[in-house]
C-alpha positions as CSV (number, residue, x, y, z in Angstrom):
1,M,-23.3,-14.4,7.2
2,L,-20.4,-15.9,9.2
3,Q,-20.0,-19.6,9.0
4,N,-17.4,-22.2,10.4
5,T,-16.1,-19.8,13.0
6,Q,-14.0,-22.6,14.5
7,Y,-11.8,-22.5,11.4
8,S,-11.1,-18.7,11.5
9,S,-7.6,-17.6,10.5
10,L,-8.1,-14.1,12.1
11,H,-7.9,-15.2,15.7
12,A,-11.3,-13.6,16.0
13,A,-14.9,-14.2,14.9
14,G,-15.6,-12.1,11.8
15,F,-14.2,-11.3,8.4
16,K,-11.7,-8.9,6.9
17,V,-12.6,-6.1,4.5
18,I,-9.6,-5.1,2.3
19,I,-9.5,-1.8,0.4
20,H,-6.9,-1.6,-2.4
21,D,-6.2,-0.2,-5.8
22,P,-8.0,-2.3,-8.5
23,T,-4.6,-2.9,-10.3
24,E,-3.0,-4.2,-7.2
25,Y,-3.3,-7.6,-5.4
26,P,-4.8,-7.2,-1.9
27,G,-1.6,-8.0,0.0
28,S,-0.2,-7.1,3.4
29,Q,0.3,-3.5,2.2
30,S,-3.4,-2.9,1.7
31,S,-5.6,-1.2,4.2
32,S,-8.1,-3.5,6.0
33,K,-10.6,-3.7,8.8
34,I,-12.0,-6.7,10.7
35,I,-15.7,-6.7,11.1
36,S,-17.4,-8.8,13.8
37,P,-20.8,-10.5,13.3
38,G,-23.9,-8.9,14.7
39,N,-22.7,-5.4,13.9
40,V,-23.4,-2.5,11.4
41,A,-20.1,-1.2,10.1
42,Y,-19.5,2.1,8.3
43,L,-16.2,2.2,6.4
44,Q,-15.3,5.7,5.2
45,I,-12.6,5.7,2.5
46,V,-10.1,8.6,2.3
47,G,-8.1,8.7,-0.9
48,T,-4.7,10.3,-1.3
49,K,-2.8,10.6,-4.5
50,M,1.0,11.1,-5.2
51,V,2.0,12.5,-8.5
52,S,5.4,13.6,-9.9
53,S,6.3,16.4,-12.2
54,E,8.1,15.9,-15.6
55,A,11.2,17.4,-14.0
56,V,11.3,14.6,-11.5
57,K,11.1,12.0,-14.3
58,Q,14.1,13.6,-16.0
59,L,16.3,12.9,-12.9
60,P,18.2,9.6,-12.8
61,I,16.5,6.8,-10.8
62,S,19.4,6.9,-8.3
63,Q,18.6,10.5,-7.4
64,R,14.8,10.4,-7.3
65,D,14.7,7.0,-5.6
66,C,11.5,5.9,-7.2
67,I,10.3,4.5,-10.6
68,Y,7.4,5.0,-12.9
69,G,5.0,2.3,-13.9
70,D,6.5,2.0,-17.4
71,E,10.1,1.6,-15.9
72,G,9.6,-1.4,-13.7
73,P,9.7,-5.1,-14.6
74,K,6.9,-6.0,-17.0
75,K,6.1,-9.2,-15.1
76,A,6.8,-8.1,-11.5
77,F,3.6,-9.9,-10.5
78,Q,2.1,-12.7,-12.5
79,A,-1.5,-12.1,-11.8
80,F,-1.5,-8.6,-13.5
81,D,-0.1,-7.4,-16.8
82,G,-0.5,-3.7,-15.9
83,P,2.2,-1.2,-15.0
84,Y,4.7,-1.8,-12.2
85,S,3.5,-1.6,-8.6
86,D,5.7,-1.8,-5.6
87,S,2.8,-3.5,-3.7
88,N,2.5,-6.2,-6.4
89,C,6.3,-6.7,-6.4
90,L,6.4,-7.2,-2.6
91,T,3.5,-9.6,-2.8
92,G,5.1,-11.7,-5.5
93,C,8.4,-11.7,-3.6
94,E,6.6,-13.0,-0.5
95,A,5.0,-15.8,-2.5
96,K,8.4,-16.8,-3.9
97,A,9.9,-16.9,-0.4
98,F,7.1,-19.2,0.8
99,Y,7.6,-21.5,-2.1
100,A,11.4,-21.6,-1.9
101,R,11.3,-22.8,1.8
102,C,8.1,-24.6,2.2
103,G,7.5,-26.0,-1.3
104,C,4.0,-24.5,-1.4
105,V,2.2,-21.2,-1.1
106,P,-0.8,-20.1,1.0
107,Y,-4.2,-20.5,-0.6
108,Y,-4.5,-16.8,-1.3
109,Y,-1.4,-17.0,-3.5
110,A,-2.9,-19.7,-5.7
111,Y,-2.0,-17.5,-8.8
112,F,1.6,-18.5,-8.2
113,G,1.0,-21.9,-9.8
114,G,2.7,-24.0,-7.1
115,A,1.2,-26.4,-4.6
116,I,-1.2,-25.0,-2.1
117,C,0.0,-25.5,1.5
118,N,-2.2,-27.5,3.9
119,I,-2.3,-27.5,7.7
120,T,0.9,-29.4,8.1
121,E,2.9,-26.6,6.4
122,I,1.6,-23.8,8.7
123,P,4.7,-23.9,11.0
124,C,6.9,-23.4,7.9
125,L,4.8,-20.5,6.7
126,L,5.0,-18.9,10.1
127,N,8.7,-19.2,10.2
128,V,9.0,-17.5,6.8
129,K,6.8,-14.6,8.0
130,S,8.8,-14.3,11.2
131,D,12.2,-14.3,9.3
132,R,11.0,-11.7,6.8
133,A,9.7,-9.5,9.6
134,Q,13.0,-9.5,11.4
135,N,15.0,-8.8,8.2
136,A,13.2,-5.8,6.7
137,K,15.9,-5.2,4.1
138,Q,15.7,-8.7,2.7
139,S,11.9,-8.7,2.7
140,M,12.0,-5.6,0.4
141,C,13.4,-7.7,-2.4
142,D,14.7,-4.6,-4.3
143,C,11.1,-3.5,-4.9
144,M,11.5,0.3,-5.5
145,P,8.7,2.7,-4.5
146,Q,6.5,4.2,-7.1
147,C,6.9,7.9,-8.2
148,E,3.1,8.0,-8.6
149,D,0.6,6.1,-6.5
150,D,-2.8,6.1,-4.8
151,F,-3.3,5.4,-1.1
152,Y,-6.5,4.6,0.8
153,E,-7.2,5.1,4.5
154,I,-10.2,3.5,6.3
155,L,-12.1,5.4,9.0
156,S,-14.5,3.0,10.6
157,T,-17.4,3.1,13.1
158,T,-19.6,0.2,14.2
159,S,-22.7,-0.3,16.2
160,K,-24.8,-3.3,17.2
161,L,-27.2,-4.7,14.7
162,E,-30.5,-4.0,16.6
163,Y,-33.1,-5.7,14.5
164,N,-36.0,-3.5,15.7
165,Q,-34.1,-0.2,15.8
166,S,-31.4,-0.1,13.2
167,M,-32.6,1.9,10.2
168,C,-30.5,-0.1,7.7
169,V,-32.2,-3.3,8.8
170,Y,-35.5,-2.2,7.1
171,S,-33.9,-2.7,3.7
172,F,-33.2,-6.4,4.5
173,D,-36.5,-7.6,5.9
174,S,-36.7,-10.4,3.4
175,L,-33.3,-11.8,4.4
176,N,-34.3,-12.9,7.9
177,L,-31.2,-11.4,9.6
178,R,-29.7,-13.3,12.5
179,N,-27.0,-12.7,15.1
180,D,-24.3,-14.1,12.7
181,H,-25.1,-11.5,10.0
182,T,-23.2,-8.2,9.5
183,V,-24.2,-5.1,7.5
184,V,-21.2,-3.2,5.9
185,N,-21.5,0.2,4.4
186,I,-18.5,1.3,2.3
187,F,-18.3,4.9,0.9
188,F,-15.9,7.7,0.2
189,L,-15.7,10.4,2.9
190,G,-16.1,13.2,0.3
191,Q,-15.8,14.0,-3.3
192,T,-12.3,15.5,-3.0
193,Q,-8.9,14.0,-2.3
194,T,-5.5,15.2,-1.2
195,I,-2.9,15.3,-4.0
196,Y,0.8,15.5,-3.2
197,L,3.1,16.7,-5.9
198,R,6.7,15.6,-5.9
199,D,8.7,18.2,-7.8
200,T,12.2,19.7,-8.1
201,I,13.0,23.1,-6.6
202,T,15.7,25.1,-8.2
203,S,17.3,27.9,-6.1
204,T,20.3,30.1,-6.8
205,V,22.7,30.6,-3.9
206,Y,25.3,33.3,-4.3
207,L,28.6,32.9,-2.5
208,L,30.9,35.9,-2.2
209,F,34.6,35.0,-2.1
210,S,37.3,37.5,-1.5
211,S,41.0,37.0,-2.1
212,S,43.9,39.4,-2.3
213,M,46.6,39.2,-4.8
214,Q,49.3,41.7,-3.8
215,S,47.4,45.0,-3.3
216,L,44.5,44.1,-5.6
217,Q,41.2,42.9,-4.2
218,R,39.3,40.6,-6.4
219,Y,35.8,39.5,-5.7
220,L,34.3,36.5,-7.4
221,L,30.6,35.9,-7.5
222,V,29.8,32.3,-7.7
223,A,26.3,31.0,-8.4
224,Y,25.2,27.4,-8.4
225,E,22.0,25.6,-8.6
226,L,20.7,23.0,-6.2
227,N,18.3,20.4,-7.4
228,L,16.3,19.2,-4.4
229,L,13.5,16.8,-4.3
230,S,10.6,18.0,-2.2
231,E,7.0,17.2,-1.7
232,I,4.5,20.0,-2.0
233,K,1.0,19.6,-0.7
234,L,-1.7,21.0,-3.1
């Protein structure tokens, strides 16, 4: 049930549903949908997984341009003690930026331990968000991407909550549904997911060089290996 619509921070009447990995804080990188009151919403979740081979892990970080969970900072994000996550790292970086300039953090960053911003600090928070959006490199905070990660996409459909016609309403007869209620159904689209494998491809390229020394022709066969990072869809 939606209450206090006059205090909405979404510039709309409704609420936000955020889908994220259970080990990651629901930050700006998470998939989300805004649901309006008086509707039945069906949110279909599509999962995608990125994994890397052992050969990729043997490459220097400078070449693979990603890090594994056990390679990142142990306390990249104070709310979780789990493995490194680029999403948690970016969220923690944003919280520090708010605190450094405004002396407080938004209520949803209460884990940070600093003062919670009130309505008078909203202009400062908006300025920080604007500056970070204009300077993408600075906002990344040296948070490297993960070599292995899970991603979630939301496919949504909505319909009006017709109290005498909607089949789902029959399950909520005892709740006395009104116009400010919303019914949300969240489920996976299927029992399978797409897995992307990041691996190294080794190919041999033969180059034929010819040179003449006096009347003698010499041919040199040169072989070299190229280590290329590629993504293979399984």
